[in-house]
N, C-alpha and C positions, 0 to 999 in steps of 0.2 A: 527685394526678390529674394536675397541672403534671407532675409529676417522674416519671411513669409514662409520659407522651406524650413527655417528652424520652429516657428510656431506648430507648422503642420507635422514635422517629425515628431516634435513632442507630445500632440496630441495622440498620436497614433501610438507612440511608443504608450504613453499611459493605459490606451484603450486593451494594448496588448498585455501590458502588465498584469489589469485589473480581468479582463477573460481568465488569466494561467494563475490568479491568484490562489494560492492554498489555504485553507483555513480548517487550522485542527476543531472547531466548533462543529460547524457544520461534519466535519468526516467524522466526528463519535455519534452524529446522529445516524449518518450512515452505515456507519460501523453495526447500527443493529441490524442491519441483513445480515450481518458474521453472526449474531450471537448464538444461534441455537448453534452452532459447530464450535464457536472460537471464542478465547475470553482473553483478556488482557489486563494490564494494571495489577495493583498489588492483591496478591495471593491468586492469581491465575493457573488455572489448573487446565490440564488436556480435556476436551474433551472428544464430539465425533472426531474434529481437527485437533492442532496445537495449538498451544497456546502461544500468543504472540509478540510475548515482551521482549524485547533486544533484537526485533527483527533486523534491522539494517543493519548490514554487517552479517548477518548469522547463515550459514550454510546453509542451503536446502535440505531435509533432510534430520536436522540433527537437533529438536528438539529433544530433552531429556524425555524417556518413560512414553513415546510415542510411536506406535506401530505404524510408520510411514512405508506406502508401496515402494517395491522395487525401483519403479519409474522414477519416483520425486529423489529418492536415495541416491539413485547415478546422473541425475539432472547433470550434478555441477555448477547448479545455481549458486551465487552469494548473491541474497536479497540487499539491492538498493533500486532507489527510486526506479531507474529504468525497466528493469527488470520486475520489479514488482507491479508495474502499471499495466506491462505490455504479460502477465499471468490475470492479474485479475480480469484484465477485458475478457480472454478465453485461457480457462485453466487448462483445458481439455486440449489444448492447438499446442499450448507451449508444451506443456509435460504430459505428452499423448500415454495411457496408461495411469494416469496419478487417480488416486481414490475422491481426488474435489469433485464429486458430481455439481457442479454449481455453473449455472449459464453466463458468469460473468457479468461485469455491471461495464456499461455501455457507454456510458454520461463523462465526459471525459472531465468535467468539473466534480464531478462526485469524486471520480478516480483522485482526482487531486488531494479533492479534501479528504479521502480517505488515508493517502499516504501522509498526509500533513499531522493526523489523530495518530496512526499506528507509530510512524516513526519516532514522534517522542517521548517511547518508554524504553528504560533503559532494561537490561536482561532480569533485573532485581524487580521489575513491575515500577519503579519510581521516574517521573518527569523527569527530561533533560532539562537541565537548567540553563 
């Protein structure tokens, strides 16, 4: 009986891990949704939205030379996985008054993959090793 429970537990753990796995290559494809307004990687510059290099750990409203909304500058957000996922799901709900007029990404797997892609970039646009 104990052996059977261990096997079932291992199968469940594997299926949960597979469901929530993050794939930066798939995230790069999802990032195409963002490309009209954002850039990332070597040579990234602000567009309609700020460049996203070094997003993980960056304070909201702090990308150089970008004109943020007051709501975004005063939000107090430090970008990390949890905050990013909440924000990208519905930017207006998390930061009322943000200039980001985007309906959000509702698919959790796409959000996971997008975070895996975006979070791999250092502030200088190089990829973390």
